[in-house]
C-alpha positions as CSV (number, residue, x, y, z in Angstrom):
1,M,-46.0,77.5,69.1
2,I,-48.2,76.6,66.1
3,R,-51.9,77.0,66.8
4,Q,-54.4,74.4,65.5
5,P,-57.4,75.7,63.5
6,K,-60.8,75.6,65.0
7,C,-63.1,72.6,64.1
8,D,-66.7,71.6,64.8
9,G,-65.7,68.7,67.2
10,T,-66.6,65.9,64.8
11,V,-63.5,65.7,62.7
12,E,-60.1,66.1,64.4
13,P,-57.7,68.4,62.4
14,P,-54.5,66.7,61.3
15,S,-51.4,67.5,63.2
16,C,-48.1,68.8,61.7
17,F,-46.3,65.6,62.1
18,S,-49.1,63.4,60.6
19,L,-49.3,65.7,57.6
20,L,-45.6,65.6,57.2
21,L,-45.6,61.8,57.2
22,A,-48.6,61.6,54.8
23,G,-47.2,64.0,52.3
24,F,-43.5,63.2,52.1
25,D,-41.3,60.2,51.9
26,G,-39.9,59.4,55.4
27,T,-36.5,58.3,54.1
28,R,-35.7,61.8,52.8
29,S,-33.6,64.1,55.0
30,L,-34.8,67.2,56.5
31,K,-32.5,69.2,54.3
32,Q,-34.3,67.8,51.2
33,V,-37.6,68.6,52.9
34,S,-36.6,72.2,53.4
35,T,-35.6,72.7,49.8
36,G,-38.7,71.4,48.3
37,P,-40.2,68.1,46.9
38,S,-38.6,66.1,44.1
39,R,-40.2,64.7,41.0
40,Q,-40.7,61.3,42.6
41,D,-42.8,63.0,45.3
42,A,-45.1,64.8,42.8
43,D,-48.2,62.8,43.9
44,A,-47.4,63.4,47.6
45,T,-46.9,67.1,46.9
46,S,-50.2,67.4,45.0
47,T,-51.8,65.8,48.0
48,V,-50.5,68.5,50.3
49,R,-51.5,71.2,47.8
50,N,-55.1,69.8,47.6
51,M,-55.5,70.1,51.3
52,P,-57.6,72.9,52.7
53,A,-55.7,76.1,53.3
54,D,-56.5,76.0,57.0
55,S,-55.1,72.5,57.3
56,S,-51.9,72.9,55.3
57,A,-50.8,76.2,57.0
58,P,-49.3,74.5,60.0
59,I,-47.1,72.2,58.1
60,L,-45.9,74.9,55.6
61,H,-45.1,77.1,58.5
62,F,-43.1,74.3,60.2
63,V,-41.1,73.5,57.0
64,K,-40.2,77.2,56.6
65,K,-39.0,77.3,60.2
66,L,-37.1,74.1,59.8
67,D,-35.3,75.4,56.7
68,G,-34.3,78.5,58.6
69,V,-32.8,76.5,61.4
70,M,-30.8,74.3,59.1
71,K,-29.3,77.4,57.4
72,V,-28.3,78.8,60.7
73,R,-26.7,75.5,61.8
74,R,-24.9,75.2,58.5
75,H,-23.7,78.8,58.8
76,T,-22.7,78.4,62.4
77,R,-20.8,75.1,61.7
78,H,-19.0,76.7,58.8
79,G,-18.2,79.7,60.9
80,I,-16.7,77.5,63.7
81,T,-14.6,75.7,61.2
82,Q,-13.2,78.9,59.8
83,I,-12.5,80.2,63.4
84,N,-10.6,77.0,64.3
85,A,-8.5,77.2,61.2
86,R,-7.6,80.8,61.8
87,A,-6.7,79.9,65.4
88,Q,-4.4,77.0,64.3
89,M,-2.7,79.3,61.7
90,A,-2.1,82.1,64.3
91,R,-1.1,79.7,67.2
92,K,2.3,81.0,68.2
93,L,4.1,80.1,71.4
94,T,5.1,83.2,73.4
95,A,7.0,81.6,76.3
96,C,8.4,78.3,77.6
97,P,10.2,77.1,80.7
98,G,13.8,78.3,81.0
99,W,15.3,74.9,80.3
100,L,13.5,74.6,76.9
101,G,13.7,76.6,73.7
102,L,11.4,77.6,70.9
103,S,11.6,76.6,67.3
104,E,12.3,79.3,64.6
105,D,8.5,79.5,63.7
106,R,7.6,79.5,67.4
107,T,5.2,76.6,67.1
108,A,7.1,73.9,69.0
109,F,9.3,73.4,72.0
110,V,13.0,72.5,71.6
111,F,14.7,70.1,74.1
112,M,18.1,71.4,75.2
113,P,20.3,68.6,76.6
114,D,22.8,70.8,78.4
115,R,20.1,72.5,80.4
116,A,18.3,69.3,81.1
117,V,21.5,68.0,82.8
118,V,21.5,71.1,85.0
119,V,17.9,70.6,86.0
120,R,18.7,66.9,86.9
121,R,21.7,68.0,89.0
122,I,19.5,70.5,90.9
123,F,16.9,67.8,91.7
124,E,19.6,65.3,92.7
125,A,21.2,67.9,95.0
126,S,17.8,68.5,96.7
127,I,17.3,64.8,97.2
128,S,20.7,64.5,98.8
129,G,19.6,67.1,101.4
130,L,20.9,70.4,100.1
131,G,18.8,73.5,100.4
132,G,18.1,76.0,97.7
133,Y,20.7,78.5,99.0
134,T,23.5,75.9,98.8
135,I,22.5,74.6,95.4
136,A,22.4,78.2,94.0
137,K,25.8,79.0,95.6
138,Q,27.4,75.9,94.1
139,L,26.0,76.6,90.6
140,N,27.4,80.1,90.8
141,E,30.8,78.9,92.0
142,N,30.9,76.4,89.2
143,K,30.0,79.2,86.7
144,V,26.9,77.4,85.4
145,P,25.0,80.0,83.3
146,P,21.5,80.7,84.5
147,F,18.5,80.1,82.3
148,G,16.8,83.5,82.6
149,P,17.9,87.1,82.4
150,S,19.3,87.1,85.9
151,P,23.1,87.1,85.9
152,K,23.3,84.4,88.6
153,W,21.3,81.7,90.3
154,D,19.4,82.5,93.5
155,Q,17.4,80.6,96.1
156,S,13.9,81.5,94.8
157,T,14.8,80.2,91.3
158,I,15.9,76.9,92.7
159,H,12.7,76.5,94.8
160,N,10.4,77.4,91.9
161,M,12.1,74.9,89.7
162,L,11.9,72.1,92.3
163,C,8.1,72.5,92.7
164,N,7.4,73.1,88.9
165,R,5.7,70.1,87.3
166,A,6.7,71.4,83.9
167,T,10.0,69.6,84.5
168,V,8.0,66.3,84.0
169,G,6.1,67.7,80.9
170,E,2.9,68.9,82.6
171,H,1.3,72.2,81.9
172,Q,-1.3,73.9,84.1
173,P,-3.4,76.6,82.3
174,K,-3.7,79.8,84.4
175,Q,-5.3,83.2,84.4
176,Y,-4.4,86.3,86.2
177,R,-6.7,88.2,88.6
178,N,-5.4,91.2,90.5
179,R,-1.9,90.2,89.5
180,K,-2.3,86.7,91.0
181,E,-2.2,83.4,89.2
182,F,-5.2,81.1,89.4
183,P,-5.3,77.6,87.7
184,I,-7.9,76.9,85.1
185,G,-9.1,73.3,84.5
186,A,-7.0,70.2,84.9
187,P,-3.3,70.0,84.1
188,I,-2.3,68.9,80.6
189,P,0.2,66.0,80.6
190,N,3.0,65.6,78.0
191,Y,2.6,69.3,77.0
192,Y,6.3,70.0,77.3
193,P,9.3,67.7,76.7
194,A,10.1,66.1,80.1
195,V,13.6,66.7,81.4
196,I,13.3,64.4,84.5
197,E,11.3,61.4,85.6
198,E,8.2,61.5,87.8
199,S,10.0,59.4,90.4
200,L,12.8,61.9,90.6
201,F,10.4,64.7,91.0
202,Q,8.5,63.0,93.8
203,A,11.7,62.1,95.6
204,A,12.7,65.8,95.6
205,Q,9.4,66.7,97.1
206,V,9.9,64.3,99.9
207,A,13.4,65.7,100.5
208,R,12.1,69.2,100.6
209,Q,9.4,68.4,103.1
210,K,12.1,66.8,105.3
211,N,14.2,70.0,105.0
212,L,11.3,72.1,106.0
213,A,10.5,69.9,108.9
214,S,14.0,70.1,110.2
215,G,14.2,73.8,109.8
216,R,16.4,74.2,106.7
217,G,18.7,72.4,104.3
218,R,22.4,72.2,104.8
219,K,24.5,75.2,103.9
220,G,28.0,73.9,104.4
221,R,30.8,74.2,101.9
222,L,30.9,70.4,101.6
223,I,28.2,67.7,102.1
224,T,28.8,66.8,105.7
225,N,26.7,63.6,105.8
226,L,26.6,61.3,102.7
227,F,24.2,58.9,104.4
228,A,21.4,61.3,105.5
229,G,18.1,59.4,105.9
230,I,19.6,55.9,105.2
231,P,21.1,54.2,108.3
232,T,19.2,52.6,111.1
233,C,20.4,51.2,114.5
234,A,21.2,47.5,114.4
235,H,20.3,47.2,118.1
236,C,16.8,48.8,118.2
237,G,15.9,49.6,114.6
238,S,15.6,53.4,115.2
239,A,16.9,56.0,112.8
240,V,20.6,57.0,113.1
241,K,21.3,60.7,112.8
242,F,24.3,62.9,112.4
243,H,25.0,64.7,115.7
244,R,28.1,66.5,116.7
245,K,30.4,64.9,114.1
246,S,29.1,61.4,115.0
247,L,26.4,59.0,113.9
248,I,24.1,58.1,116.9
249,C,20.8,56.4,117.5
250,T,17.9,58.7,118.0
251,K,16.8,56.7,121.0
252,V,20.0,57.6,122.7
253,L,19.6,61.2,121.9
254,S,16.1,61.1,123.4
255,R,17.2,59.0,126.4
256,L,14.6,56.4,125.6
257,G,16.9,53.4,125.7
258,C,19.4,51.6,123.4
259,Y,23.1,51.5,124.0
260,R,24.9,54.8,124.6
261,M,27.5,54.5,122.0
262,D,28.2,56.5,118.8
263,W,30.4,56.2,115.8
264,S,32.5,59.2,114.7
265,Y,31.4,60.2,111.2
266,R,34.8,60.5,109.6
267,D,35.7,57.0,110.8
268,F,32.4,55.5,109.5
269,E,32.6,57.2,106.1
270,E,36.1,55.9,105.6
271,A,35.1,52.4,106.6
272,F,32.1,52.4,104.3
273,L,33.9,53.8,101.2
274,N,36.7,51.4,101.7
275,L,34.2,48.5,101.8
276,V,32.7,49.7,98.5
277,S,36.0,50.0,96.8
278,T,37.2,46.6,98.0
279,Y,34.0,44.8,97.1
280,H,33.9,46.4,93.6
281,A,37.5,45.0,93.0
282,D,36.5,41.5,94.0
283,P,36.5,39.4,90.8
284,N,33.9,37.0,92.2
285,I,31.0,39.5,92.4
286,E,28.1,39.4,90.0
287,Q,28.3,41.5,86.9
288,H,25.2,43.6,87.7
289,E,26.6,44.5,91.0
290,R,29.9,45.5,89.5
291,E,28.1,47.7,87.0
292,M,25.9,49.2,89.7
293,L,29.0,50.1,91.9
294,A,31.2,51.3,89.0
295,D,29.8,54.9,89.0
296,L,30.0,55.1,92.8
297,V,33.6,53.9,92.8
298,T,34.5,56.5,90.1
299,H,33.2,59.4,92.3
300,I,35.0,57.9,95.4
301,E,38.2,58.1,93.4
302,N,37.4,61.7,92.5
303,L,37.4,62.7,96.2
304,S,41.1,63.2,95.9
305,G,40.7,65.7,93.0
306,S,39.8,69.4,92.9
307,R,36.0,69.0,92.6
308,I,35.4,67.4,95.9
309,Y,31.9,68.9,96.3
310,D,30.7,67.5,93.0
311,A,32.1,64.1,93.8
312,R,30.4,64.0,97.3
313,L,27.1,65.2,95.8
314,R,27.2,62.4,93.3
315,I,28.1,59.8,96.0
316,A,25.2,61.0,98.2
317,T,22.8,60.8,95.3
318,I,23.9,57.3,94.3
319,L,23.7,56.0,97.8
320,K,20.1,57.1,98.0
321,A,19.3,55.1,95.0
322,I,21.3,51.8,95.5
323,V,21.3,51.4,99.3
324,P,17.9,50.2,100.6
325,E,19.3,49.1,104.0
326,L,22.2,50.2,106.2
327,K,22.4,49.0,109.8
328,I,25.0,50.5,112.2
329,A,26.0,48.6,115.4
330,S,27.9,51.3,117.3
331,A,28.0,49.1,120.5
332,G,29.3,46.0,118.7
333,L,28.2,42.3,118.9
334,T,28.2,42.2,122.7
335,P,26.9,45.5,123.8
336,I,26.9,46.6,127.4
337,S,23.9,48.2,129.0
338,R,24.4,51.6,130.7
339,K,22.3,54.0,132.6
340,P,20.0,56.3,130.6
341,D,22.0,59.3,131.7
342,A,25.4,57.8,131.3
343,R,28.0,59.5,129.1
344,I,27.9,58.6,125.5
345,R,31.0,56.7,124.5
346,R,32.5,56.9,121.0
347,N,34.0,54.3,118.6
348,G,33.5,51.1,120.6
349,P,36.0,48.4,119.8
350,G,33.5,45.9,118.3
351,R,31.5,48.4,116.1
352,Y,30.5,47.2,112.7
353,F,27.8,47.9,110.0
354,E,25.8,45.9,107.5
355,V,24.9,47.3,104.1
356,T,22.6,45.8,101.5
357,F,22.9,47.1,97.9
358,R,20.0,46.9,95.5
359,H,19.4,43.3,94.3
360,G,22.4,42.2,96.4
361,S,23.2,40.3,99.6
362,P,24.1,42.0,102.9
363,L,27.8,42.9,103.5
364,T,29.5,43.5,106.8
365,G,32.0,46.3,107.2
366,F,34.4,47.1,110.0
367,P,36.6,50.2,110.8
368,V,39.7,50.6,108.7
369,A,42.7,49.5,110.8
370,K,45.2,52.3,110.7
371,Y,48.3,53.1,112.6
372,G,47.1,55.6,115.3
373,W,45.6,56.0,118.7
374,S,42.0,56.3,117.4
375,R,42.3,53.3,115.0
376,I,43.8,50.4,117.0
377,K,43.5,49.2,120.5
378,E,47.3,48.6,121.1
379,K,49.5,51.6,121.7
380,P,52.2,52.3,119.0
381,P,55.7,51.2,119.8
382,V,57.8,53.7,121.7
383,V,60.6,55.2,119.6
384,P,63.6,56.2,121.8
385,R,64.8,59.8,121.6
386,R,68.3,60.6,120.3
387,G,71.0,60.5,122.9
388,L,69.1,58.2,125.2
389,R,69.9,54.5,125.7
């Protein structure tokens, strides 16, 4: 703080700012002030010099201090610029997600299409209802090379990938404390090349929560239920679940009402896939519907090949995307009410289903009529044995 000189009380001493305005041109910058007056300000400078020593001391002290501050600021700004330049030159990427690569100079990420396809397949398998154990098992059986140093896929790797937002390009800065990770600041979007869409990532999170709520994901050799989470009961609107190799209304399982009928899963799957193939072959359907069903029909045809699991996985994934509504009427058009504790009957004679594909109209499907006791109501003709008349 600059002290004012003593006065006799009659004349007020000039302040630092008033002297500064009186002696220098106000349009000049503080940098020019700190370096000294110009020729144009000779008169103003002489005015300051002619002031008494005790009056000019505060302003000279202020100018000296101001010049020192400007030098420090210039030096600091110059130093920060040099530091930033060195940081940009030395910025080398040391690591990246397993599905990406690094450029030769280690300054950019490299998108790897073959690994991106594997990541997408893992998310689609999770959406279809498979758990991490089954996904890893199938990848190992198909001899898909893992991304890291591990010789094979395992359950923890699948789970870490499914909850890692780096798959959508997001980076979360972290720091380590006592060998534990802690996030620092907000996530950085578009930091990595994205390998899946945000919608696919969110769908996988919903599927994982459902698996956790139900106890676990499926661990069968094949996908048992292609329609998990899709069908509802045409009679009461409740969800239809897979139970003991059949599709049955949840109200029937809970004994809360509805008609005590179910539909054997194998029979329903056959009827549904047959409807899709027949409808796709119809020359009168719209072009957009034909294109939408083309991929589904291709995988239906692959069910007779050697890679049945991959075909069923793709069918389950596609159905999740293109079937917004599937109603199953296990009791038929004229259902019969039964007691709440009555035995559940299977494959009623009038059973049917209604499916609506995306941007399409509802379609009605019925069981496939086949020659056999479980397919038709009439008994097959009796074939006489040899030697009998």
